[in-house]
N, C-alpha and C positions, 0 to 999 in steps of 0.2 A: 493306160486307156481303160483298164477295168475299173478303176476308182472313179472315173468321170461320171458314171451312171449311178453312183451311190448317193444317198440322201445327204442333205446339208447338215442334218443333225449328226450323222456319223462323222462327217469331216470336222465339224466343230469339236466333237468329242476327241478325235485324234489330235486335233490342233492344240487343245488345252490340257489334255490329260497329263502328259509328261511335264510341261512347265508348271502346272499346278502342284504336282507331286514334289518336284524339285524345289520349287519356291516355298512350299509349305514346310518341308523338312528344314530348309535353310532358315526360314523365318522362326521356327521353333528354337533352333539352335541360337540364333542371334538374340532372341528374347532372353535366353538364359545368360548370355554373355553381356547383355546391356551395353551395346556399343555406344549409346549416348552417354552412359556413365563414364566411359573411358575418355570421351571428348571433354566432358565436364571436368574430370580430374586433371587432364592435361591443360585445360584452360585455366583452372584454379592455380596450378603450379606456375604457369606463365604470368598470371596476374601477380602472384606473390613475388616472382623474380623481378618484376618491373615496378608496378604500382605499390605493392605491399612494402618493399624495403624502403622506397623513397618516402612513402606516407609515414612510416615509423620515424624516420629521421625528421620529417616535417613536424610531427607531433612534439618531439623533444625540443626542437628549436622554438616552437610556439609556446611551450610551457616555460622555457627559459626566458623568453621575451616578456611573458606575462609577469614573472617574478620581478624582473628589472623595472617593468612599467609600474608595478605596485609601489616600489620605492619612489619612483619619480612622481606618482600621483600624491604621495604623502609629503615629500620634501619640496615638490614643485621645482626641482632642479634636474636638468638633463645632464647625463654623464657620458663619458666616452664608452663606458661599459655598455650602456643601453644602446648607443649608436652602433657599436660593434655587433651587438646581438641582433639588432634589426638587419644589419647587412647579412649576417649568417642566415637569418630567417628568409630573406629575399632570395638568397642563393638556393636554399632548400626548396622554396616555392618553384623556382625555375627548373630545378632538377625533377621535381614532381611532375610538372606539366610536360616536360620532355619525356618522362617515363610513360605518361598517358598516351602521348603520340606514338611512342615506340611499341606500346602494347597492340595497337592496330586492331586487327580482327578479333582479338580476345575480349575486347570491350563490347559487350552486347547491349541491346536496348534496355535490359533490366538495370544495367550499371550506368547507362548514359545520363539518366535523370539525376542520380546521386552525384555524379561527377559535375554536372552543371550546377547543382546546388552548392557544392563545395567550391567550385570556381568562383561563383558569385560571392561567397563568404570571404574568400581570399582577396578578391578585388576590394573589399571594404577595409583592408588593413591600413591603407593610407589614411582613410577617414578616421579610423580609430586612433591612429598615432597622432593625427593633427589635433583631435580633441584632447588627447593627453598633453601634448606640447603646449597648447593654448590655455590649459587649465579649465576647460569647459566641462570636463567629465569628472565626476566624483570617483573615489577609489573603488567602491563596489560596482558602480556602473561601468567603469573602464574594464575591470576584471571580468564582468559578465559579457562584455563584447568579445573578449578573447575566448571565453567559455563557449559562446555560440559558434565561433569558428572551429573550435576543437570538437564540438558536438557534431558538426557536419563531417569532420574528418573521421570520427569514430563510426558515424553512420555508413561511410564508405567501407570501413573495415568490416562491418557486419555483412555487407554484400560480398566482400571478397572471400568470406568463409563459406559461401554457398557451394557445397560439393555433394555429389550424389551418394557417396559412401557414408552410411549412417555413423559408423564408428569414428571416421575421420571428422565428420561434421560435428559430432559431440565434443571431441577433443578441441577442435578449432573454436567452437562456441565458448568452451570453458576458458581457453586461453584469452579469448576476446574479453571475457568478463574480468579476468585478472588484469588485463591491460587497462580496462576502464577503471578498475579500482586504483591502479597506479595514477590515473588522471585525477581522481578525487583527492589523492594524497598531495598531488601538485597544486590543486586548487586550495587546499587547506594551507599549504606552505606559502602560496602567494598572499593569502589573507593575513597570515601571521607576519610575514616580512613587511607588509605595508603597515601593520599595526605596531611593529617594533620601532618604526621610525618616529612615531609620536606617542608611543606608550599606551595605546588604548584601542579597544575594539568597540565599534558602535553596536547598538542593538541589532540593526539589520545584518551587520557583518557576523555577529555572534550566531544569529539564526541561520545564516548561510553556512557558517562553519559547522554547526550542529547537523544540518542537512547533508553536508558533504561527508561527515564522519559516519552517519547512519548508512548512506549509500555505499561507502567504502566497505563497511563491515558486511553488508548484504552481498556485495559482489564477491568478496573474498570467500564467504561461505558457499556461495553458489559455484564459484570456479573450482574450489577444492572438491566439492561433491561430484563434479562431472569429470575431473581428470582421472586418468588411469594411474596405476602405481608408479610407472616410470616418470611421468610428468608431474605427479603430485608431490613425490617425496622431496624434490629440491625446494618447492615452495614451503612445505612444512618445516624444513630445516631453517629457511630464512625467517619464518614467523617465530621460531624459537630462539633467535639470536637477540643480543642486547639492543641493537639499533631499533628493531621493530618493537620490542617490549617497552623501551624508553619512549619511543614515539607514541605508542598507544597510551602510556601513562600520561604524558603531557597533553595528548589529545583530549582525554577524559577531564583533565584539570581545566582546560580552556572552556569546555562545554559547561562545567559546573560553575566556574568563577566568572567567566566572561572577560578575563584578563589575559593578555598575551603571556606566553611562557618565557623562560629564560632564553635569551637570544643565542648564546653559545651552545647550550645543550640542544636547543631545537635545531639549529643549523647542522650540528654534527650528526644528530640522529637521522635527520631527513636526508642529508647528503649520502651517508653510508647506506641507508635503506633503499633510496632510489637507485643508487649505483648497482646494488645487488639485484634489485628487481628488473632493471633494464638489461643487465647481463643475462639474467635468467629468462627474460622474455625473448631475447635474441636466440639463445640456445634452444629453447622449447619450440620456437617457430621453425628453426632449422630442422629439428627432429620431425616435426609434423610435415614439413615440406618433403622430407625424404620419404616418409610413409606415403604421401600422396603420389609422388613420382613412381614409387615401386608399384602401388596399386594400379596406376594408369598403364605402366609398362606391361604388367602381367595381363591386364585386360586386352591390350592391343595385340599381344602375342596370341592369345586365344582367338581373337577375332580374325587374325591373319590366317591361322590354321583353318578355321571354319570357312573363311572366305575363299581359300584355295579349293576346298572340296565343293563349295557351293558354286564357284565359277565354272567348274567342269560340268556340273549339272545344268547350269544356266545355258552354257554354250551348246550342249546337246539339245536342250529344249528349243533354242533359237534355230538350230539347223533344221530340226524337224518341223517347227512352226513355219519357217520361211518356205519350205518345200510345198506344204499344203496351203499355206496362206496365199501365195502368189496365184495359184490356180483359182482359188475361191474368190480372190479379189478381182481377177479378170472377169469372172462370170458376173459378179455383183456390179462391176463397173459397166458392163454392157447393159445390164438391166436398168441401172441408174440412168445411163445416157438415154435409153429409150423412154423411160418415165419422164425425165426432164424435158425431152423434146415434146412429149405429149402434153405435159402440163404447162409449159412455158411458151410453146410455139403453136402447135396444131390446134389445141382447144381454144386458146385466146383468139387466134385468127378466125376460127370457125364462128365463135360468138360475135366477133366484130362484123363478120359478113352477114350473119343473121340480123344484127341490129340495123345494118344498112338495107335490109329487105331483100337480099339475094336469096335465090333458091339453092338448097344444099341437098346433095344426094348422100343418103346415109351410108350406103354400101361403098361408095367411092371414098368418102371422107374417113370412115371408121376402118382404117387399115390395121391389119394384125401386127403385133409387135414381134419381131423376129430376134430371138436370142437363143444361145445354146449353153448347156451346162448341166447342172444337177436337176433332179426331178422337181425339186421345190422351185428352182429358178424358172423352169419352163411353165410350171403351174402358175407362178406369180405373173409371168408374161401373159398367159392366157387370161388370167383374171383382169389384168390391165386392159386387155382387148375388150372383155365384156363391159368393164367400166366405161371404156371409151365409147362403145356403141350406145350404152345406156345414156351417157352424158350427152352425146350428139342428138339422140332421139328426144331426150328431155328438153334440150336447148331449142330444138326445132319446134317442139310442142309449146314451150313457153313463149317463143317468138310469135307463133301463130295465135296463141291465146292473147298476148299483149296487143297484137294488131286487131284481133277481133273485139277485145274489150274497148280499145281506143275507137274503133269504128262504131261500136254500140254507143259509147259516150257521145261521139260526134253526131250520129243520126238522131239520138234522143234529144241532144241539146239543140240541134238545128230545128227539129220539129217544135220543141218547146219554145225556142226563140221566136219562130214564126207566129205561134199562137200568142205569145206575150206581146209581140209587136202589134198584132191585131187588137189585142185587149187594150193596149195603151192607146191605140188610135180611137177605139170606142170610148174609153174614158175621157180622152181629150175632147171628143165631140160632145159628150155629156156635160163636161165642165163648161163648154162654150154655151150650151143651151140652158144651163141651170142658173137661176137667179137667186135661189134660196141660199143664204150663207151657211146654214147648217148642212144642207145637202152638199154644198160645195166642199165643206170640210170633210164630210164622209167620203166623197169622191176623191179628195186629195189623199186621204189615208189609204184608200184602195189603190190609187195610183202609186203611192209609195211602196206598198207591198208588192205590186207588180214589177216595179223597178228593181226591187231587191231580188225577186225571182229571176228577172232577166240577167242580173249579175251572176247568180248561181249557175244559170244555164251557160253563160259565157265562161265560167270557171271550168265546166266540163269540157267545153271546146278547147280551152287552153291546155288542160291535162291530156286531151287526146292528141295534141301536137299540132292542131290546126289553129288558124287565127280568126278572131271574131270579125264579123262583116262591117262593123261601124268604123267610119273614118271620115275625115273632113278635108276639104281642099285647102282651106286657109288656116293659118295659125290660130290657136285658141288661147286666150289669156289664161294665165296660171290661176288667177282668182276664180274664174269660171270653172276650171277643171276641179279645183279644190271644193268649190260649192257643190258641183255636180256629184263629186265623190261623197261628200257628207250627206247629200240627199238620198244616197243609196244605203244608208246605215239605219238600222232599226231605231236606235236610241239617239237620233240626231239632235234632240233638244239639249243634250249634255255637251255638245261639241261647240267650242268657241273658235271661230276663224279670225285670227288677228290680221291687222293690215299687212299687206305684202307689197314689195316693190313691183313696179310694172315689168311685165315679161310675158312671153307667150311661148307655147310649145307647138312644134310641128304637128299639123293636123293628122298625119298618119300615125303618130304616137299618142295623140290626145286621149283616144278611147282606152287604150291599154294603161296609160298613166292614171286615168280616172279610176279604172278598175283596181289598179295597184294601191292607190291611196285609200280607196274605199275599204279594201281588205285590212289595211293597217289601222284605219280609224275604227273599224268594227272590232278588231282584236283589242284595241285600247279601251273601248267601252265595255267589252265583255269581261276583261281581266282587271277591272278597276271598280271600286265601290260605286253603287248607283247614285250616291249623293255628291260625287266629285265631277269635275269638269275636265274634258279632254281638249287640249289646246293644239291648234294647227297654225303654224306660221311658216313663212318662207322668206328667202333672201337670195339676191343675185350674188354669186360668188365667182371667183376667178375661173373655176373649172366648169361652171354651168349654173344651174338653178337648184338650190337646196330647199327641200320641204321637210319640216320637222313635225312629228306627231308625238305629243307627250301626254302620258296618263299619270294618275296618282295611285297606282296599284302598289302591290308589295314588291314588284320587281323579281329578278331571278338571280341565281348564284352566278359567279364569274364563269364557271365552266359551262353553264347553260347558255350564257351569252355567246361564248366562244363556239359552242356547237351549232347554235342557230345561225350565227354569222357565217360559219363555214358552209352551211346549207344554202344560205342566200347567195354566197359568192360563187359556189359551184354546185348547183342543184343536181342531185343524182336522179336516176330513173325513178319515176313515181311508183311507190309501193302501195298496192291496194290495201294492205293491212295497216298502213300508217295513216288512217283517215283523220286522226286528231290534229295533224299538222297540215290539213288540206289547204288552208289559206296561205301558209308559208310556201308551200310548193307552187301555188299559183303566183304569188309575189315573186318568187325566185325565177320562175319561167318567164314572166313578163319582163322582169328586169334584165335577164340575159338577152331577150329578144331585141331590146333597144339600147343595150349598153348602159343601163342605169345601175348605179351602186346603191345598195340598201344596207344599212348598218343599224344594229340594235345595241344599246348601251344603257347603263343605269342612269336615271335622272338624278341630279344633285338634290332634288326635293323629294326623292322617293319615286318609285314607279319606274317606267321604262320610256326611253326616247327612241323613236324610230326616225332615222335620217335617210331621206331619199335625195340622191344627187343625180339630177338629169344632166347628161353631158352637154357641153357647149354646142355640139353639132345639131342637137335637137331643140335648142333655145333660139328664139327670134327676138331681136331687140324691139323695144316699144316703137321706135321711130319707123322701122320697117313695117310693123304691124299697122300703124296709122296710115302709112303710105298705101298699104294694100286696100284700105277702105275702112274708115271709122276706127273704133277702138277694138274691133275684133270680136265683139260680143255676138255679132250676127253669125259667127261660125257655128255656134251651137243652135240647135233647133229651138223654136220659140217655146215649145212645151217644156223642154229641158231647162231653158233659162227661167221660165216662170216658176218651175218647181224648185230650182236651186235658189232663186231669190227668196221664195217663200220660206225655205228652210233656214237660212242663216241670218236673216234680218232680225234685229232686236227691237224691242218696244213696239211690237205690232201684233195684229190678230189675223191669222190665216194669210199672212203675206201682205196685208194692207198697212201702210204707214199710219202712225197715230199722230194727229195734229195737236200741237201745244199752242194754246192761245197766246198771242202777242210775243211768240218766241223770236220772231224776226223783225220786230218793230224797233225803230230808233228810240232812244230814251225819252225824247220829247213827247212821243205819242203814247208812252206807257203810263199816262196819268189815269187816275180813277175817273170813270165817267160820272158826270153830274147826276145827282139824284133827281129823277123826274117824277117820282111818285111811288107809291107802294105797288103799282101794277107790275107784274112780271109776265114775260112772253109765255104763251101756252106751251106746255111740254109735248114733244112729238110722241105719237103712239108707236108701239113696237113695229107695226106694219110699215109706218112711214120710215122709221130708221132702217129696216131691212131693205125697203125699196131704194132708199138713198145709197146705202152701201153697195147694193147690187148694181145700181146704175154706175157708181164710181168704179167698181171692179170691171164691168163690161167696157167702160171707156178706156181704162188702163190697159186691158188685154188687147182691145182693138188697136190702140196706138202702138203697142209693142209688136203686134203681128204685122202691121203695115211697115214698120221699120226693119223687120227681120228679113233676112235673105233666105235662100233655099236651105232646107234641112239636111240631115245626113245622107250621104251617098254610099254606094258600095265601093269596095276597094278597087274594083276594076274601072270605075268611073272617076276616081279621085285623081 
C-alpha cells in the first residue's frame, strides 16, 4: 500500500532497472560469443553434409559426360559409354535434388536463388544432349553448354563456403579456387579429347584452350597462397609429381603449336593428375568440415553457459517486473477506459446534440473522471476533466456562433433579396416603358447584374441552412431552366446551349436546379480561357435527366477530381475559412436537398465536364407537361423568360431575331426582280429604324405577356 502513492517515474524505474541491467550484461556476453556465428557454422556444416557432397559428385559426372560428348561431337557416333555416362549423370542429378530437399531449413534465401539458377541449368541437359545427338551443335558450342551448367554448379559452391569464421572462410575459399582449377583442367581435357578424334584444334578451340590454361594457373596460385601449411603441403606435393609436370609441359606445347598432344601421354597424365586432385579435394574438404564442426560446437557450449546465467537474471527480472507491472497496468487501464469513454462516447454525443440544436448544461455534461492510482495518474485524470470542460464550453460556443452566423447570413440575404426583387420589378417596368434600343440594352445589363446579385443572396440563404422562396406550381421545361441559369452568369455570351430532348423538372426543384446549374456554368467560364466556349447540353437517361457543362480549361489532377467529387457527394459542414470553394458548397447543398448527383471529371478534349443527374422522381415527361397546359413555358415569369431568351438566342441583337431576306421562299419565287430602272428606294433614317424596332419589340413583349400565366409564388402557396 505504501508504494501506491509513489510517482509513476519511480515505478517505471524499479520496473526497468533490474531487467535492463541483466539484459545489458547478457547482451554484452552474447556479443562476444557471436551466437549468430555458431548458427552459421552449424548451417555450413549441414549444407556440406547434404548439398556439398552430392554437388561434388554431380560435378565429376558432368565433367565425365562432357568428355564423352566431345568424342561424340567429333565422330558423330553415339556409344554405349556415352549413354552409360548420361545415366550416371541423371542419377547424380536426382541425388543432388534430393539432398536439397533434405537440407530443408538450412537453405536460406541467399542460397535459394543460386539453387534455382542451377536447377534451370540442369533442366537444359536434355536439350544439350538432343543437339549433340542430332549433330546440330558444333564441338566447341556443345562443350560450352556443359561449361555453363558447371559454372552454375561452382557458383553454388561459392555460396556454400559462406561461414562467419574468418580463418575457416579463407581456407574454404582457397579450396574452392583449387576445385575450380580442377574444372579448367577438365575443360582442357575435353577439348583435347575431341581434337584427338580428328587430329586438329580449330582456332576458336585453341583460343579457348589458352584461356582455360591461364585461368588454371591463376587459380592454382591463388589457392596455394590462401591455404595454411596443413592443407597446402599435399597440393605442393602433387604439383611436384611427374603427372602434373608432364601435363603442364603438354599444355604449354598445345598453346604454342595449336596442335593436339600425344594421345596416350595426354590421357595418362590427365587421368593420374585428376585422380590425385579429386582425392586431395575430398580429404581437404573433410578436414575443413571437421574444423567447422569443432568451431560451432565450442561456440554453442559457450553460449549454453552464458545462457544459463542469463536465464536466471531474466527470470528474476520478469518476477519483479510482473509484480510492479500489474499494478501499474491496472491504473493505466482505468485511465484509458475513462479517456476512451470521453473521446468516443461522451464528447461525440455532446457534439451531435449541439448540432441538432439542443441545449446543453456544461456542469452536468462535464463530469469529472474518477480514477485511482499514482499521483501522475490522478493528475492526468484531472487534466482530462479540464480538457473535457474546455471542449464542452468551446463546442457550445462554436454551435452558438454557427447559429448566429447562419442567422446573420439569412437575415442579410432576406433583406438583400427583398431589395433585389423590388429593383428587378422597377427594372421590368422601366423596360416596358422604354422604347429606345440603346437604353433597353443598358437596362438589360443592369437587370443581368441584379439577377446575379439575387443568386449570390440566395447562396447565403442556402449556406445558412434555409431554402430560397422561389418556387413554381407547374413543371418547368429543362431548356428554360438551363437558359435561366445561363442568364445569371456574367460571361453568358461565351455559353452555348445545345439542343436538348423534351423534359421538365418539378416546379419545387426548378429554382434550386437553376441556381445549381448557374454556379457550375459560372465556374466553367471563370476557369477557362476567355476566348473559349462553354457548352451546355442535356439528355433524358434511364435514371433521370442529365445536364452536362463542359469547358475548355486546363482541368485538374485526378486526386483533385476525387476530392471535389467527395465534397459534392457528401458535403461537410460549411467552413467560413474555405471561401474559395463557396460555389461548390452551394452546389453540394442544393444537390443533397433534391437528391441530385453532381460529378466532375476530365473532358476528353481538355478542361472539365460537370455532369448533373436529376433523379427520375423530379423529372416530368413532356406528354404530362403538355397536358398540364401548353409547353410549360408559362411556368416561368414573363420577365425571366424574356431575359433567358434574350441571352441564348443566336444571330440576334438584344434578343430580337434577325430576318434573312427570301430565307423561307420557295425556289420559284427566289428569282431576281426585274430591273425597273436606276431608281432605288429611299434609305430609312436612324430615327425611323429605332422607332421600327421599338415598335416590334413592344409588340413582341405584349404578345408574350398576354400568353404568360402567373409569375413565381412563395413555397407556402405552391
